[in-house]
C-alpha positions in Angstrom: 0.0 0.0 0.0 1.4 3.4 -1.0 1.8 5.9 1.8 0.6 9.4 0.9 2.8 12.5 0.6 1.5 13.9 3.9 2.0 10.7 5.8 5.4 9.1 6.3 6.2 5.8 7.9 9.3 4.9 9.8 10.1 1.2 10.6 12.2 2.1 13.6 10.7 2.6 17.1 13.6 4.5 18.5 13.0 8.2 19.4 14.2 10.5 16.7 13.0 14.0 17.2 15.3 15.5 14.5 13.4 13.8 11.7 10.0 15.3 12.5 9.5 18.4 10.4 8.1 21.6 11.9 4.3 21.4 12.0 4.3 17.6 12.3 4.0 14.9 15.0 5.3 11.4 15.3 2.8 8.7 16.4 3.0 5.0 16.9 0.3 2.9 15.3 -0.7 -0.7 15.6 -2.4 -3.3 17.7 0.6 -5.6 18.2 3.6 -4.5 16.2 3.9 -0.7 16.2 4.9 1.4 13.3 6.0 5.1 13.5 4.2 7.6 11.3 4.8 11.3 11.0 1.6 13.3 10.4 0.7 17.0 10.0 -0.4 18.7 13.3 -3.5 19.8 11.4 -4.9 16.2 11.6 -5.3 16.6 15.4 -8.3 18.9 14.9 -10.2 16.7 12.4 -13.3 14.9 13.8 -12.1 11.5 12.4 -8.7 11.9 14.1 -10.5 13.1 17.3 -12.3 9.7 17.4 -8.9 7.9 17.3 -7.6 10.2 20.1 -10.7 9.3 22.3 -9.8 5.6 21.7 -6.2 6.3 22.7 -7.4 8.0 25.9 -9.6 5.0 26.8 -6.8 2.5 26.2 -3.7 4.3 27.5 -4.8 7.3 29.4 -1.7 9.5 29.5 0.7 6.6 29.7 2.2 5.8 26.3 4.7 2.9 26.4 6.4 3.8 23.2 7.4 7.2 24.5 5.2 9.0 22.1 1.5 9.1 21.2 0.4 5.4 20.6 -2.8 4.8 18.5 -4.2 1.3 19.1 -5.7 0.5 15.7 -4.6 -1.4 12.6 -2.1 0.4 10.5 -4.3 -0.1 7.4 -7.2 1.6 9.2 -4.9 4.5 10.3 -3.7 5.0 6.7 -7.3 4.8 5.5 -8.5 7.5 8.0 -5.6 9.8 7.4 -5.9 9.6 3.7 -9.4 11.1 4.1 -8.0 14.0 6.1 -6.1 15.5 3.2 
């Protein structure tokens, strides 16, 4: 599956703040194996993304074991939702 221009994926789970461009946020997505995505901050205000954030709050509260925002959904679902946000 091709990843869109506004959504980048990194296969490393190590913290790398220097590769997140200004105006973007790194998130970890997955139910079992987590993948790192870099998304525009503007996604945070979209109602579809807000639903994901509510799910994150229910699952993790404010404790995110990956050291960054972790979204507990399938990577395919995440890519599908974020492709609608553009």
